[in-house]
mmCIF file of the N, C-alpha and C atoms, coordinates in Angstrom:
data_MODEL
# 
_entry.id   MODEL 
# 
loop_
_atom_site.group_PDB 
_atom_site.id 
_atom_site.type_symbol 
_atom_site.label_atom_id 
_atom_site.label_alt_id 
_atom_site.label_comp_id 
_atom_site.label_asym_id 
_atom_site.label_entity_id 
_atom_site.label_seq_id 
_atom_site.pdbx_PDB_ins_code 
_atom_site.Cartn_x 
_atom_site.Cartn_y 
_atom_site.Cartn_z 
_atom_site.occupancy 
_atom_site.B_iso_or_equiv 
_atom_site.pdbx_formal_charge 
_atom_site.auth_seq_id 
_atom_site.auth_comp_id 
_atom_site.auth_asym_id 
_atom_site.auth_atom_id 
_atom_site.pdbx_PDB_model_num 
ATOM 1   N N  . MET A 1 1  ? 110.764 93.020  94.304  1.00 0.00 ? 1  MET A N  1 
ATOM 2   C CA . MET A 1 1  ? 110.347 93.995  93.316  1.00 0.00 ? 1  MET A CA 1 
ATOM 3   C C  . MET A 1 1  ? 110.194 95.340  93.995  1.00 0.00 ? 1  MET A C  1 
ATOM 4   N N  . THR A 1 2  ? 110.294 96.385  93.211  1.00 0.00 ? 2  THR A N  1 
ATOM 5   C CA . THR A 1 2  ? 110.145 97.742  93.713  1.00 0.00 ? 2  THR A CA 1 
ATOM 6   C C  . THR A 1 2  ? 108.876 98.337  93.120  1.00 0.00 ? 2  THR A C  1 
ATOM 7   N N  . ILE A 1 3  ? 108.019 98.869  93.997  1.00 0.00 ? 3  ILE A N  1 
ATOM 8   C CA . ILE A 1 3  ? 106.777 99.502  93.566  1.00 0.00 ? 3  ILE A CA 1 
ATOM 9   C C  . ILE A 1 3  ? 106.624 100.819 94.312  1.00 0.00 ? 3  ILE A C  1 
ATOM 10  N N  . VAL A 1 4  ? 105.656 101.609 93.902  1.00 0.00 ? 4  VAL A N  1 
ATOM 11  C CA . VAL A 1 4  ? 105.346 102.858 94.586  1.00 0.00 ? 4  VAL A CA 1 
ATOM 12  C C  . VAL A 1 4  ? 103.928 102.743 95.135  1.00 0.00 ? 4  VAL A C  1 
ATOM 13  N N  . ILE A 1 5  ? 103.790 102.961 96.445  1.00 0.00 ? 5  ILE A N  1 
ATOM 14  C CA . ILE A 1 5  ? 102.484 102.932 97.095  1.00 0.00 ? 5  ILE A CA 1 
ATOM 15  C C  . ILE A 1 5  ? 102.234 104.304 97.704  1.00 0.00 ? 5  ILE A C  1 
ATOM 16  N N  . ASN A 1 6  ? 101.203 104.975 97.201  1.00 0.00 ? 6  ASN A N  1 
ATOM 17  C CA . ASN A 1 6  ? 100.850 106.317 97.686  1.00 0.00 ? 6  ASN A CA 1 
ATOM 18  C C  . ASN A 1 6  ? 102.062 107.253 97.691  1.00 0.00 ? 6  ASN A C  1 
ATOM 19  N N  . GLY A 1 7  ? 102.854 107.176 96.628  1.00 0.00 ? 7  GLY A N  1 
ATOM 20  C CA . GLY A 1 7  ? 103.993 108.068 96.461  1.00 0.00 ? 7  GLY A CA 1 
ATOM 21  C C  . GLY A 1 7  ? 105.267 107.632 97.160  1.00 0.00 ? 7  GLY A C  1 
ATOM 22  N N  . LYS A 1 8  ? 105.237 106.523 97.892  1.00 0.00 ? 8  LYS A N  1 
ATOM 23  C CA . LYS A 1 8  ? 106.411 106.058 98.622  1.00 0.00 ? 8  LYS A CA 1 
ATOM 24  C C  . LYS A 1 8  ? 106.938 104.776 97.982  1.00 0.00 ? 8  LYS A C  1 
ATOM 25  N N  . THR A 1 9  ? 108.230 104.735 97.695  1.00 0.00 ? 9  THR A N  1 
ATOM 26  C CA . THR A 1 9  ? 108.847 103.558 97.092  1.00 0.00 ? 9  THR A CA 1 
ATOM 27  C C  . THR A 1 9  ? 108.975 102.453 98.134  1.00 0.00 ? 9  THR A C  1 
ATOM 28  N N  . GLU A 1 10 ? 108.527 101.257 97.749  1.00 0.00 ? 10 GLU A N  1 
ATOM 29  C CA . GLU A 1 10 ? 108.566 100.086 98.640  1.00 0.00 ? 10 GLU A CA 1 
ATOM 30  C C  . GLU A 1 10 ? 109.224 98.930  97.897  1.00 0.00 ? 10 GLU A C  1 
ATOM 31  N N  . THR A 1 11 ? 109.925 98.090  98.624  1.00 0.00 ? 11 THR A N  1 
ATOM 32  C CA . THR A 1 11 ? 110.487 96.864  98.069  1.00 0.00 ? 11 THR A CA 1 
ATOM 33  C C  . THR A 1 11 ? 109.752 95.694  98.707  1.00 0.00 ? 11 THR A C  1 
ATOM 34  N N  . LEU A 1 12 ? 109.115 94.873  97.866  1.00 0.00 ? 12 LEU A N  1 
ATOM 35  C CA . LEU A 1 12 ? 108.323 93.739  98.331  1.00 0.00 ? 12 LEU A CA 1 
ATOM 36  C C  . LEU A 1 12 ? 108.717 92.480  97.573  1.00 0.00 ? 12 LEU A C  1 
ATOM 37  N N  . ALA A 1 13 ? 108.250 91.342  98.079  1.00 0.00 ? 13 ALA A N  1 
ATOM 38  C CA . ALA A 1 13 ? 108.479 90.063  97.404  1.00 0.00 ? 13 ALA A CA 1 
ATOM 39  C C  . ALA A 1 13 ? 107.753 90.060  96.059  1.00 0.00 ? 13 ALA A C  1 
ATOM 40  N N  . ASP A 1 14 ? 108.226 89.245  95.141  1.00 0.00 ? 14 ASP A N  1 
ATOM 41  C CA . ASP A 1 14 ? 107.580 89.091  93.837  1.00 0.00 ? 14 ASP A CA 1 
ATOM 42  C C  . ASP A 1 14 ? 106.293 88.289  93.969  1.00 0.00 ? 14 ASP A C  1 
ATOM 43  N N  . ASN A 1 15 ? 105.447 88.397  92.946  1.00 0.00 ? 15 ASN A N  1 
ATOM 44  C CA . ASN A 1 15 ? 104.224 87.599  92.802  1.00 0.00 ? 15 ASN A CA 1 
ATOM 45  C C  . ASN A 1 15 ? 103.188 87.829  93.889  1.00 0.00 ? 15 ASN A C  1 
ATOM 46  N N  . LEU A 1 16 ? 103.090 89.045  94.395  1.00 0.00 ? 16 LEU A N  1 
ATOM 47  C CA . LEU A 1 16 ? 102.037 89.376  95.350  1.00 0.00 ? 16 LEU A CA 1 
ATOM 48  C C  . LEU A 1 16 ? 100.806 89.865  94.595  1.00 0.00 ? 16 LEU A C  1 
ATOM 49  N N  . THR A 1 17 ? 99.645  89.543  95.137  1.00 0.00 ? 17 THR A N  1 
ATOM 50  C CA . THR A 1 17 ? 98.419  90.086  94.550  1.00 0.00 ? 17 THR A CA 1 
ATOM 51  C C  . THR A 1 17 ? 98.171  91.475  95.148  1.00 0.00 ? 17 THR A C  1 
ATOM 52  N N  . LEU A 1 18 ? 97.300  92.217  94.505  1.00 0.00 ? 18 LEU A N  1 
ATOM 53  C CA . LEU A 1 18 ? 96.940  93.526  95.036  1.00 0.00 ? 18 LEU A CA 1 
ATOM 54  C C  . LEU A 1 18 ? 96.345  93.383  96.432  1.00 0.00 ? 18 LEU A C  1 
ATOM 55  N N  . ARG A 1 19 ? 95.524  92.371  96.640  1.00 0.00 ? 19 ARG A N  1 
ATOM 56  C CA . ARG A 1 19 ? 94.929  92.142  97.967  1.00 0.00 ? 19 ARG A CA 1 
ATOM 57  C C  . ARG A 1 19 ? 96.020  91.932  99.021  1.00 0.00 ? 19 ARG A C  1 
ATOM 58  N N  . GLU A 1 20 ? 97.052  91.154  98.697  1.00 0.00 ? 20 GLU A N  1 
ATOM 59  C CA . GLU A 1 20 ? 98.148  90.924  99.639  1.00 0.00 ? 20 GLU A CA 1 
ATOM 60  C C  . GLU A 1 20 ? 98.893  92.223  99.946  1.00 0.00 ? 20 GLU A C  1 
ATOM 61  N N  . VAL A 1 21 ? 99.102  93.048  98.939  1.00 0.00 ? 21 VAL A N  1 
ATOM 62  C CA . VAL A 1 21 ? 99.765  94.336  99.148  1.00 0.00 ? 21 VAL A CA 1 
ATOM 63  C C  . VAL A 1 21 ? 98.918  95.216  100.059 1.00 0.00 ? 21 VAL A C  1 
ATOM 64  N N  . ILE A 1 22 ? 97.622  95.253  99.824  1.00 0.00 ? 22 ILE A N  1 
ATOM 65  C CA . ILE A 1 22 ? 96.714  96.047  100.659 1.00 0.00 ? 22 ILE A CA 1 
ATOM 66  C C  . ILE A 1 22 ? 96.793  95.578  102.106 1.00 0.00 ? 22 ILE A C  1 
ATOM 67  N N  . GLU A 1 23 ? 96.751  94.276  102.316 1.00 0.00 ? 23 GLU A N  1 
ATOM 68  C CA . GLU A 1 23 ? 96.817  93.728  103.666 1.00 0.00 ? 23 GLU A CA 1 
ATOM 69  C C  . GLU A 1 23 ? 98.170  94.004  104.325 1.00 0.00 ? 23 GLU A C  1 
ATOM 70  N N  . ARG A 1 24 ? 99.264  93.938  103.567 1.00 0.00 ? 24 ARG A N  1 
ATOM 71  C CA . ARG A 1 24 ? 100.594 94.248  104.116 1.00 0.00 ? 24 ARG A CA 1 
ATOM 72  C C  . ARG A 1 24 ? 100.694 95.710  104.534 1.00 0.00 ? 24 ARG A C  1 
ATOM 73  N N  . CYS A 1 25 ? 99.917  96.560  103.889 1.00 0.00 ? 25 CYS A N  1 
ATOM 74  C CA . CYS A 1 25 ? 99.878  97.982  104.256 1.00 0.00 ? 25 CYS A CA 1 
ATOM 75  C C  . CYS A 1 25 ? 98.916  98.226  105.420 1.00 0.00 ? 25 CYS A C  1 
ATOM 76  N N  . GLN A 1 26 ? 98.345  97.159  105.950 1.00 0.00 ? 26 GLN A N  1 
ATOM 77  C CA . GLN A 1 26 ? 97.435  97.177  107.091 1.00 0.00 ? 26 GLN A CA 1 
ATOM 78  C C  . GLN A 1 26 ? 96.142  97.933  106.808 1.00 0.00 ? 26 GLN A C  1 
ATOM 79  N N  . TYR A 1 27 ? 95.652  97.791  105.578 1.00 0.00 ? 27 TYR A N  1 
ATOM 80  C CA . TYR A 1 27 ? 94.344  98.317  105.206 1.00 0.00 ? 27 TYR A CA 1 
ATOM 81  C C  . TYR A 1 27 ? 93.364  97.155  105.139 1.00 0.00 ? 27 TYR A C  1 
ATOM 82  N N  . ASN A 1 28 ? 92.113  97.454  105.361 1.00 0.00 ? 28 ASN A N  1 
ATOM 83  C CA . ASN A 1 28 ? 91.045  96.477  105.186 1.00 0.00 ? 28 ASN A CA 1 
ATOM 84  C C  . ASN A 1 28 ? 90.630  96.520  103.721 1.00 0.00 ? 28 ASN A C  1 
ATOM 85  N N  . PRO A 1 29 ? 90.808  95.438  102.962 1.00 0.00 ? 29 PRO A N  1 
ATOM 86  C CA . PRO A 1 29 ? 90.473  95.452  101.536 1.00 0.00 ? 29 PRO A CA 1 
ATOM 87  C C  . PRO A 1 29 ? 89.022  95.849  101.246 1.00 0.00 ? 29 PRO A C  1 
ATOM 88  N N  . ALA A 1 30 ? 88.132  95.610  102.188 1.00 0.00 ? 30 ALA A N  1 
ATOM 89  C CA . ALA A 1 30 ? 86.728  95.977  101.995 1.00 0.00 ? 30 ALA A CA 1 
ATOM 90  C C  . ALA A 1 30 ? 86.498  97.477  102.083 1.00 0.00 ? 30 ALA A C  1 
ATOM 91  N N  . ARG A 1 31 ? 87.453  98.200  102.650 1.00 0.00 ? 31 ARG A N  1 
ATOM 92  C CA . ARG A 1 31 ? 87.291  99.647  102.849 1.00 0.00 ? 31 ARG A CA 1 
ATOM 93  C C  . ARG A 1 31 ? 88.312  100.471 102.072 1.00 0.00 ? 31 ARG A C  1 
ATOM 94  N N  . VAL A 1 32 ? 88.890  99.870  101.047 1.00 0.00 ? 32 VAL A N  1 
ATOM 95  C CA . VAL A 1 32 ? 89.930  100.559 100.276 1.00 0.00 ? 32 VAL A CA 1 
ATOM 96  C C  . VAL A 1 32 ? 89.533  100.641 98.814  1.00 0.00 ? 32 VAL A C  1 
ATOM 97  N N  . LEU A 1 33 ? 89.794  101.783 98.232  1.00 0.00 ? 33 LEU A N  1 
ATOM 98  C CA . LEU A 1 33 ? 89.693  101.948 96.787  1.00 0.00 ? 33 LEU A CA 1 
ATOM 99  C C  . LEU A 1 33 ? 91.123  101.907 96.277  1.00 0.00 ? 33 LEU A C  1 
ATOM 100 N N  . ALA A 1 34 ? 91.388  101.049 95.296  1.00 0.00 ? 34 ALA A N  1 
ATOM 101 C CA . ALA A 1 34 ? 92.753  100.874 94.802  1.00 0.00 ? 34 ALA A CA 1 
ATOM 102 C C  . ALA A 1 34 ? 92.842  101.189 93.312  1.00 0.00 ? 34 ALA A C  1 
ATOM 103 N N  . ALA A 1 35 ? 93.929  101.850 92.957  1.00 0.00 ? 35 ALA A N  1 
ATOM 104 C CA . ALA A 1 35 ? 94.241  102.114 91.556  1.00 0.00 ? 35 ALA A CA 1 
ATOM 105 C C  . ALA A 1 35 ? 95.663  101.631 91.304  1.00 0.00 ? 35 ALA A C  1 
ATOM 106 N N  . VAL A 1 36 ? 95.847  100.909 90.208  1.00 0.00 ? 36 VAL A N  1 
ATOM 107 C CA . VAL A 1 36 ? 97.172  100.438 89.811  1.00 0.00 ? 36 VAL A CA 1 
ATOM 108 C C  . VAL A 1 36 ? 97.497  101.085 88.473  1.00 0.00 ? 36 VAL A C  1 
ATOM 109 N N  . ASN A 1 37 ? 98.585  101.840 88.456  1.00 0.00 ? 37 ASN A N  1 
ATOM 110 C CA . ASN A 1 37 ? 99.013  102.561 87.249  1.00 0.00 ? 37 ASN A CA 1 
ATOM 111 C C  . ASN A 1 37 ? 97.891  103.418 86.672  1.00 0.00 ? 37 ASN A C  1 
ATOM 112 N N  . GLY A 1 38 ? 97.123  104.047 87.574  1.00 0.00 ? 38 GLY A N  1 
ATOM 113 C CA . GLY A 1 38 ? 96.067  104.964 87.153  1.00 0.00 ? 38 GLY A CA 1 
ATOM 114 C C  . GLY A 1 38 ? 94.733  104.315 86.854  1.00 0.00 ? 38 GLY A C  1 
ATOM 115 N N  . ASN A 1 39 ? 94.642  102.997 86.917  1.00 0.00 ? 39 ASN A N  1 
ATOM 116 C CA . ASN A 1 39 ? 93.396  102.291 86.626  1.00 0.00 ? 39 ASN A CA 1 
ATOM 117 C C  . ASN A 1 39 ? 92.722  101.875 87.934  1.00 0.00 ? 39 ASN A C  1 
ATOM 118 N N  . VAL A 1 40 ? 91.537  102.433 88.192  1.00 0.00 ? 40 VAL A N  1 
ATOM 119 C CA . VAL A 1 40 ? 90.788  102.074 89.385  1.00 0.00 ? 40 VAL A CA 1 
ATOM 120 C C  . VAL A 1 40 ? 90.208  100.677 89.187  1.00 0.00 ? 40 VAL A C  1 
ATOM 121 N N  . LEU A 1 41 ? 90.361  99.840  90.213  1.00 0.00 ? 41 LEU A N  1 
ATOM 122 C CA . LEU A 1 41 ? 89.943  98.445  90.113  1.00 0.00 ? 41 LEU A CA 1 
ATOM 123 C C  . LEU A 1 41 ? 88.774  98.152  91.045  1.00 0.00 ? 41 LEU A C  1 
ATOM 124 N N  . ALA A 1 42 ? 87.941  97.208  90.654  1.00 0.00 ? 42 ALA A N  1 
ATOM 125 C CA . ALA A 1 42 ? 86.851  96.745  91.501  1.00 0.00 ? 42 ALA A CA 1 
ATOM 126 C C  . ALA A 1 42 ? 87.423  95.868  92.608  1.00 0.00 ? 42 ALA A C  1 
ATOM 127 N N  . LYS A 1 43 ? 86.800  95.897  93.776  1.00 0.00 ? 43 LYS A N  1 
ATOM 128 C CA . LYS A 1 43 ? 87.259  95.074  94.894  1.00 0.00 ? 43 LYS A CA 1 
ATOM 129 C C  . LYS A 1 43 ? 87.321  93.594  94.519  1.00 0.00 ? 43 LYS A C  1 
ATOM 130 N N  . SER A 1 44 ? 86.431  93.168  93.658  1.00 0.00 ? 44 SER A N  1 
ATOM 131 C CA . SER A 1 44 ? 86.409  91.758  93.239  1.00 0.00 ? 44 SER A CA 1 
ATOM 132 C C  . SER A 1 44 ? 87.663  91.372  92.453  1.00 0.00 ? 44 SER A C  1 
ATOM 133 N N  . GLU A 1 45 ? 88.420  92.339  91.966  1.00 0.00 ? 45 GLU A N  1 
ATOM 134 C CA . GLU A 1 45 ? 89.639  92.072  91.195  1.00 0.00 ? 45 GLU A CA 1 
ATOM 135 C C  . GLU A 1 45 ? 90.902  92.024  92.046  1.00 0.00 ? 45 GLU A C  1 
ATOM 136 N N  . TYR A 1 46 ? 90.847  92.477  93.287  1.00 0.00 ? 46 TYR A N  1 
ATOM 137 C CA . TYR A 1 46 ? 92.046  92.626  94.108  1.00 0.00 ? 46 TYR A CA 1 
ATOM 138 C C  . TYR A 1 46 ? 92.839  91.331  94.235  1.00 0.00 ? 46 TYR A C  1 
ATOM 139 N N  . ALA A 1 47 ? 92.178  90.203  94.391  1.00 0.00 ? 47 ALA A N  1 
ATOM 140 C CA . ALA A 1 47 ? 92.881  88.926  94.577  1.00 0.00 ? 47 ALA A CA 1 
ATOM 141 C C  . ALA A 1 47 ? 93.394  88.354  93.262  1.00 0.00 ? 47 ALA A C  1 
ATOM 142 N N  . ALA A 1 48 ? 92.897  88.857  92.136  1.00 0.00 ? 48 ALA A N  1 
ATOM 143 C CA . ALA A 1 48 ? 93.286  88.327  90.825  1.00 0.00 ? 48 ALA A CA 1 
ATOM 144 C C  . ALA A 1 48 ? 94.403  89.132  90.165  1.00 0.00 ? 48 ALA A C  1 
ATOM 145 N N  . ILE A 1 49 ? 94.658  90.336  90.636  1.00 0.00 ? 49 ILE A N  1 
ATOM 146 C CA . ILE A 1 49 ? 95.674  91.203  90.035  1.00 0.00 ? 49 ILE A CA 1 
ATOM 147 C C  . ILE A 1 49 ? 97.028  90.931  90.678  1.00 0.00 ? 49 ILE A C  1 
ATOM 148 N N  . THR A 1 50 ? 98.006  90.524  89.890  1.00 0.00 ? 50 THR A N  1 
ATOM 149 C CA . THR A 1 50 ? 99.368  90.325  90.380  1.00 0.00 ? 50 THR A CA 1 
ATOM 150 C C  . THR A 1 50 ? 100.157 91.606  90.142  1.00 0.00 ? 50 THR A C  1 
ATOM 151 N N  . ILE A 1 51 ? 100.764 92.098  91.192  1.00 0.00 ? 51 ILE A N  1 
ATOM 152 C CA . ILE A 1 51 ? 101.534 93.336  91.115  1.00 0.00 ? 51 ILE A CA 1 
ATOM 153 C C  . ILE A 1 51 ? 102.889 93.039  90.472  1.00 0.00 ? 51 ILE A C  1 
ATOM 154 N N  . LYS A 1 52 ? 103.314 93.957  89.614  1.00 0.00 ? 52 LYS A N  1 
ATOM 155 C CA . LYS A 1 52 ? 104.572 93.800  88.882  1.00 0.00 ? 52 LYS A CA 1 
ATOM 156 C C  . LYS A 1 52 ? 105.576 94.870  89.310  1.00 0.00 ? 52 LYS A C  1 
ATOM 157 N N  . ASP A 1 53 ? 106.836 94.603  89.038  1.00 0.00 ? 53 ASP A N  1 
ATOM 158 C CA . ASP A 1 53 ? 107.895 95.560  89.320  1.00 0.00 ? 53 ASP A CA 1 
ATOM 159 C C  . ASP A 1 53 ? 107.573 96.900  88.666  1.00 0.00 ? 53 ASP A C  1 
ATOM 160 N N  . ASN A 1 54 ? 107.793 97.982  89.387  1.00 0.00 ? 54 ASN A N  1 
ATOM 161 C CA . ASN A 1 54 ? 107.581 99.359  88.946  1.00 0.00 ? 54 ASN A CA 1 
ATOM 162 C C  . ASN A 1 54 ? 106.119 99.777  88.866  1.00 0.00 ? 54 ASN A C  1 
ATOM 163 N N  . ASP A 1 55 ? 105.175 98.957  89.368  1.00 0.00 ? 55 ASP A N  1 
ATOM 164 C CA . ASP A 1 55 ? 103.781 99.392  89.407  1.00 0.00 ? 55 ASP A CA 1 
ATOM 165 C C  . ASP A 1 55 ? 103.630 100.555 90.376  1.00 0.00 ? 55 ASP A C  1 
ATOM 166 N N  . ASN A 1 56 ? 102.672 101.414 90.081  1.00 0.00 ? 56 ASN A N  1 
ATOM 167 C CA . ASN A 1 56 ? 102.346 102.555 90.925  1.00 0.00 ? 56 ASN A CA 1 
ATOM 168 C C  . ASN A 1 56 ? 100.952 102.316 91.479  1.00 0.00 ? 56 ASN A C  1 
ATOM 169 N N  . ILE A 1 57 ? 100.856 102.176 92.792  1.00 0.00 ? 57 ILE A N  1 
ATOM 170 C CA . ILE A 1 57 ? 99.592  101.846 93.452  1.00 0.00 ? 57 ILE A CA 1 
ATOM 171 C C  . ILE A 1 57 ? 99.147  103.015 94.319  1.00 0.00 ? 57 ILE A C  1 
ATOM 172 N N  . GLU A 1 58 ? 97.892  103.381 94.181  1.00 0.00 ? 58 GLU A N  1 
ATOM 173 C CA . GLU A 1 58 ? 97.280  104.396 95.042  1.00 0.00 ? 58 GLU A CA 1 
ATOM 174 C C  . GLU A 1 58 ? 96.191  103.713 95.842  1.00 0.00 ? 58 GLU A C  1 
ATOM 175 N N  . LEU A 1 59 ? 96.229  103.875 97.162  1.00 0.00 ? 59 LEU A N  1 
ATOM 176 C CA . LEU A 1 59 ? 95.230  103.290 98.043  1.00 0.00 ? 59 LEU A CA 1 
ATOM 177 C C  . LEU A 1 59 ? 94.520  104.415 98.799  1.00 0.00 ? 59 LEU A C  1 
ATOM 178 N N  . LEU A 1 60 ? 93.211  104.420 98.716  1.00 0.00 ? 60 LEU A N  1 
ATOM 179 C CA . LEU A 1 60 ? 92.393  105.394 99.433  1.00 0.00 ? 60 LEU A CA 1 
ATOM 180 C C  . LEU A 1 60 ? 91.513  104.631 100.403 1.00 0.00 ? 60 LEU A C  1 
ATOM 181 N N  . SER A 1 61 ? 91.619  104.984 101.677 1.00 0.00 ? 61 SER A N  1 
ATOM 182 C CA . SER A 1 61 ? 90.840  104.301 102.695 1.00 0.00 ? 61 SER A CA 1 
ATOM 183 C C  . SER A 1 61 ? 89.711  105.216 103.147 1.00 0.00 ? 61 SER A C  1 
ATOM 184 N N  . PHE A 1 62 ? 88.522  104.648 103.254 1.00 0.00 ? 62 PHE A N  1 
ATOM 185 C CA . PHE A 1 62 ? 87.351  105.397 103.670 1.00 0.00 ? 62 PHE A CA 1 
ATOM 186 C C  . PHE A 1 62 ? 87.127  105.170 105.157 1.00 0.00 ? 62 PHE A C  1 
ATOM 187 N N  . VAL A 1 63 ? 86.995  106.262 105.883 1.00 0.00 ? 63 VAL A N  1 
ATOM 188 C CA . VAL A 1 63 ? 86.809  106.195 107.321 1.00 0.00 ? 63 VAL A CA 1 
ATOM 189 C C  . VAL A 1 63 ? 85.437  106.772 107.665 1.00 0.00 ? 63 VAL A C  1 
ATOM 190 N N  . PRO A 1 64 ? 84.579  105.982 108.319 1.00 0.00 ? 64 PRO A N  1 
ATOM 191 C CA . PRO A 1 64 ? 83.247  106.490 108.664 1.00 0.00 ? 64 PRO A CA 1 
ATOM 192 C C  . PRO A 1 64 ? 83.328  107.531 109.768 1.00 0.00 ? 64 PRO A C  1 
ATOM 193 N N  . GLY A 1 65 ? 82.330  108.359 109.827 1.00 0.00 ? 65 GLY A N  1 
ATOM 194 C CA . GLY A 1 65 ? 82.275  109.391 110.868 1.00 0.00 ? 65 GLY A CA 1 
ATOM 195 C C  . GLY A 1 65 ? 82.466  110.779 110.275 1.00 0.00 ? 65 GLY A C  1 
ATOM 196 N N  . GLY A 1 66 ? 82.544  111.742 111.082 1.00 0.00 ? 66 GLY A N  1 
ATOM 197 C CA . GLY A 1 66 ? 82.695  113.064 110.523 1.00 0.00 ? 66 GLY A CA 1 
ATOM 198 C C  . GLY A 1 66 ? 83.118  114.008 111.534 1.00 0.00 ? 66 GLY A C  1 
# 
């Protein structure tokens, strides 16, 4: 399937969960805010959401420090 992650087109296997996509992008799911097609999701939903072809995913990672 083809999806967009943070503005970049990616081709991934079908039937991946949002959590799997986050992990494949080498983010820690506990430190990421994710939106799929403009809808911000709770971390508790990441493993239950199946990503579909043409989904647009935005991942924001929070980094401690200043």
